[in-house]
N, C-alpha and C positions, 0 to 999 in steps of 0.2 A: 609465570606459571608455564610449565612445560606441557604442551598439548599432547606430546607423544608418550609422556611418562607420568604426568600428574594424575591424581585421583579424579575419576570422571564426574562423580556427583557434585563436589564443590565447584569444579571447573564449569560444568554445565549450568549450574544455578548462578554462578557469577556472570557468565555470558547472558543468561536469561534475564537477570535483573537489568543488565546494561542494555540489551537489545529491546526488551519490553519497555524499559523506561524511555528509551529514545522514541520507540514507536508510539508510546502513550502520549508523550508530550507533542510529538509531531502531529498526531491526530487532533490535539487540542487546538492547533491553528484553525482548522476548519470548523470544529465544534464551537469554539468561542465566537468566531465570525458569524456562524449561523444563529447563535443565541442572541448576539447583539443586534444583528441585522433583522432577525425575526421580531424582536421587541420594538425596534425602531420603525420598520416598514410594514410589520404585520405579515400575514400569509404571503403577500406578493414578494416580500424580501426573501422568505424561505424558498418560495418557488423559483426565484431568480438564481439562488445559489444551487438549486437542483439542476437548473440549466447549465450553470458554470461547472458543476461537478465533473462531467466527462473530460473537461479540459485539464483539471487537476490530474486525473488518471493518466492522461496522455503524457503530461509533463513528468510526473514521477516515474512512470514506467520506463522512460528513457534512461533515467539514472539507475534503475534496477537492471536494465539491459546491459549497460556498460560496467556497473559496479559489481553486481552479483555474479554475472558471467565471468568477468575477469578475476574476481577474488576467489572463486571456486577453483579455477585453473591455477591461480597463484598458490593457493594452499596445497593443492595436490602436488605441484612441482616442488614446493618447499618440503613437504613430507617425504618426497622421494629423494631429497638431497640435491635437486637441480635448482640452485639459487639463481643462476644466470637467467634461465628461462622464466622463473617466477618474476623477476624484476622487469623483464620484457613485457609480461602480461600487465603489470602495474602501469608501465609507461603507456602502453596502448590503450588502457582503460581511460587514462587521463586525456589523451588525444581524442579518443572516441567521444568522450564527454564534451569536449570543446566543440567538436563538429556538430554533435546532436543539439547542443544548446543554441548554437548560431542558427541552425536550420529551423528549430522550433520557434525561436523568438521572431524570426523574420516571417515565418508562415502564419503565426498567430496574429501578428501585427497587420498583415495584409488581408487575411481571410476571417477576421474575427466576426463580422456580421453574418456571413453565410454559415459559419460554424455554429453560432448561437441559434440561428434559425433551424439548422439541421438538428440541433440538440433539443428542439421543442419550444423555443421562445416565441411568444407573441410580441406585439409592439411594446407593451409596458415592460415585460420581462427582459426584452432585448436591451432597453435603455439602462435598466438596473445592472444587468450583467456587464455591459460595456463600462459603466462607471466603476465597478469592482475590479475589472481587468486593468484599467489604466495604470495604476501604480505597480501592480503585480507583474506586468509585462517586463519591467526592468529587472525583476528578480528571478526570471525564468532560469538563467544559468545557475543561480544558487539552489533552486529547487532540484535541478538535475544533479549537481555535485554534492548535495546533501546525502543522497543515497550512495554515490560513488565513494566519497571519503569515509562515511561511516562503515561501509563494508570492508574497506581496507584497514581502517583502524581496529576493527574487531579481529582481523587476521594478523595484525601486527601487535597483538597483545595490549591494545589500548582501548578496550571497549568502554571504560569509564569516561574517558574524555569525550567520546561520541555522545554519551548520555548527557554529560554536563553541558555540551554545546547546545543540544536540542532543548534541554531544560531551561537554560538561560534565554534562548531565543523564544521559547514558548511562554515563559513568564512575561517577557517584554510584550509579546503579542497580546496576552490577556489584559495587561494594564493599558497598553496602547490602544486596544480595541475600544475599551470604555471611554478613554480620554478623547480619541479621535471621533468616534461615532456620536457620543452624547455631549461631552464638554465642548468640543469644537463644532458640534452639530454638522458633521460631514456625512453622516449616514453610511451608506454602503461603501462610498469612496474611502472613508476613514478606516473601515475594516480592511480594505485592500491595502492601504498604506501601512497599517500596523503589521500586517502579515508579511509584506515585502521587507520591512526593516528587520523583523524578527528572523527572517531567512538569512539576511546579510550578517547579523550578529552570530548566528549559529555557525555559518561557514568560517567566519573569522576565528572563532575559538577552535574549530577543528584544525585549522592550518597551523596552530601552535605546535601540534605534534611533530611537524616537519623541521622544527628548529630545536627539538628536544633531544636529549642524549639517548633515549630509548628507541628513537626512530630507526628502522632498518629499511625503509622504503626509499628507493632512489630512481631517478629517471636515467634510462640507458638507451642506447641505440638498438632498436628491435630488429631481429632477423626474421625474414619471411612474414612481414607485417600483415599482408592481406590474408594469409592463411590463419594467422593467430586472431585477427579481427573476426574472421568467420567463426572460429572456435568460441570466441567470447560471445558472439551473437547467438550461436546455437545453444550454448550453455545457459546464457542469461535469459533467453527468450521465454522459457516456460514461467519463470518468476515474473518477468515483465508483463506477460499476457495476463497473469493473475491480477495485477494492478490495472492493466488496461481493460480487463474484463469489467471493472466497475464503470469505466467510461462507455464501453459498448452496451452493457446492460442498461446504464443510465439513459443513453440515447433512445434505445428501444422502449424502455419504460416511459420516458417522457412523452414520446410520440403516441404510444398506445394509450396512455392515461389521458392525454389531451383529446384523443379521438373518442374514447369510450366513456370517460368519467369526469373530465373537466378540471378546472383550476384548483378546486378544493382538494381533490384527491392528489394533485401534483404537489400541493403544499405539504400534505402528509408524507408523500414520497420524499420530499426534501428533508424531512426529519429522518427517514429511513436511510438516506444516503450518508448522513452524518454518523448515525449509530453503526451502520455497516462499516464505514471507514474506520471507526474506532475499534470495532471487533476484529476487523481484518488486520489492522496494524498490530494489535496485540498477538494475533495468530502468527503473523510474520515473525514475531519475537521468538517463538518456539523453534521455528526453522532456522532463523539467523543465529540462535544460540548453539544449535547442534551443528550447523554447517562447517565452521572452522575445525571442530573436533573430528567430525566424521571424515571430512576431506583429507586432512593431514594424516589421520590414522589409516585411511584407505590407501593413500599413497605409500605409506610405510608397511602395509600388509598386516596391520594389527586389528583383526576382525572382531575379536572378543570385546575390545573397547568400543567398537562401533555399535554392537548389539546392546551394550549397557547404555550408551547414549540414546539409542533409539527408545528404550524403555522409558527413560525420563521424558523424552519428547512426547510420547504417546500419553503418559500420565498427565502431563501439563495440558495437552490438547483436550483431553477429556474433562478436566477441571474447568477450562474455559467454556466448553460447550454447555455444561450444566449451569454455569454462572449466567451466560448471556441469555439462554432460553428462559431461565428463572426471572431475570430482570424484565424481559419483554412481556412475559405473561402476567407478572405481578404488578408492574408499575407503568402501564401505558399512558395513563393520564398525567402522571408526574413527568414522564419523558416529554410528552407534548407541551406541557407547561414550561419546560426549560427552554424550548426553542421558539415559542411564539405566544402571543396573546390571541387565542383562536377566536374566530367568528363562531356563532352557534352551529352553523352547518359543518364547519371543520371539526368542532368538538364532538359532534354526533358520530362522525365516521372514523375518527382517528384511532380510538382504542381497539376496535375490531381489526382494522388494517394492521396496526403494529403487532398485535398478537399473532395474526396469521403469518405475516412475513417473518416474525421472530422465530418461528419453528425451524427455519432454514439454518439458524445459527448452531443447531445441534451438530451438524456435520462440517460446517465451514472450517473450524480450526484444524481438524484432521486433514481435510483436503489440501489446505495450504501447507501444512507441515510436510505432507507427502511429497509435494513438488520439490521442496528443499532436500529431502532425503534422497530422492532419485537423482537430483543434481549432484549431490555430494558423492554418490556412488558412480558418477560419470554415466548415468543412464538418462541422458538428455532427451532421448526419444520418448521415454515413458512420461517424464515430466511435461514434455511438450503436449502429448496427447491429452493428459489429464487437464492441463491448463486451457488448451484450446476448446476442449469439450465443455468445460465449466464456463469459460469466459465468452464463448461465442456460439458454438454449434448447438449444444443442447439448450442452453439458456435462451438463446435467440429464438429457437424453434418453439420453446414453451411460451415465451412472452407473446409471440405472434399468433400461435395456434389456440391457446387456452381461451382467451376472451372471445375469439371468433366462434369457437366450438361450444363453449359451456357458459358463455355470458361474461360481462365485464368483470365481476367480482373474482372470477377464477384466476385472474392475472396474478393475484397475490400468492398463489401456490407455485408459481413458476420456478422460483429459486429453491424451494423445498424439494421438488421433483429433481431438479438439476443436481443439487448437492447429493441426493441419495444415489443417483446413478453413477456419479463420479466417485463417490465414496466406495461403491462396490468394486469399481475398477482399481482404485488406489489401494484398497485393502488386499485384494488378490495379489497385486504385484509387489506390495510391501512384504508380504509373507514369502513370495517366491524369491525376491532379491535377497532377503535376509537368510533364507535357507542355503543360498549359494555362498555365503560367507563362512568358510570353514577354517 
């Protein structure tokens, strides 16, 4: 399929199915873990995974930093006909991923206990989180490279293989979770083991692209490597911070919830982290589907095709918004039941919390799509501002200020306020940037 000449609509939806499918199954890793662990260990298990959740965000954001940052620049250079520079960006993304994986694995191994305490763990939750981490630690490089390889496969006209890889890995994770957690009676350790093996399976399948006839990616000697690494980091940072935001937000929520509301509320927030990861991964799909099309056509100066792709991205984001808000408002008890067998105290508070927090999903898909749109138009500064505001500045301020000023329950409005303010910024600059495409 020719990105510069093919029809936009079928091309966008082909990429959307592939990107959303990958994201959908990738999020299943965490969701199935949460369901199995919650049923095995009860609310304590769900709370332990809430403590672990920020670590997932850190690991996956490293892959987005190197993968999305490099692939956007790769696609832009390829669209402009500069194949040599495009391949240099691919090479540097791979090397960057190797370095980030090594540093992350070492840092997590050494500092796991202080990290989990920082993330809100008490003694019971600390031990559960450490048991979950033990097998996953050896799969950290796979978690990083999952995002790097899938980003380049989409830009090398092989989005389906990325989806197949994640689907097969995800299916194994689902089956392996049940077998390891319940049949082998390993509990939370078994969930971690199944997740780690699933990651290795997914990476192994993605690597098949590089021995296939359709592969156009190759390792070359990069020129001005430090300058290009800086460009990759700047371009990818806004997407990476969107994922890291879940970690930052998670840490703040964990600590504030334990301070003001206690373990029962943290168990409910453990459910929210899984649902949010699911919604956010699917929202990534809208941006990841549009990014190769917009980036290459922007490099080629074909602005009409960019505007058409933008329309499809906005329609898809709106549909996701309606879906997620509807699910959270209509089925909070069913969602709770999927993730745990609740105690009476948890069952009493969960539906109200899920409904309040779920309102923030109305604007989440658009805000994430906008970061990819700005990136693809080489407006990394706008993408960065929106991502940092959403992921740290505004969200952090709301999480810290609301319960102190208006009482503990107001903390559940923090993300709704954050998403609304960021959406206003993103909408203004989306219109402004689009008008400049003549």
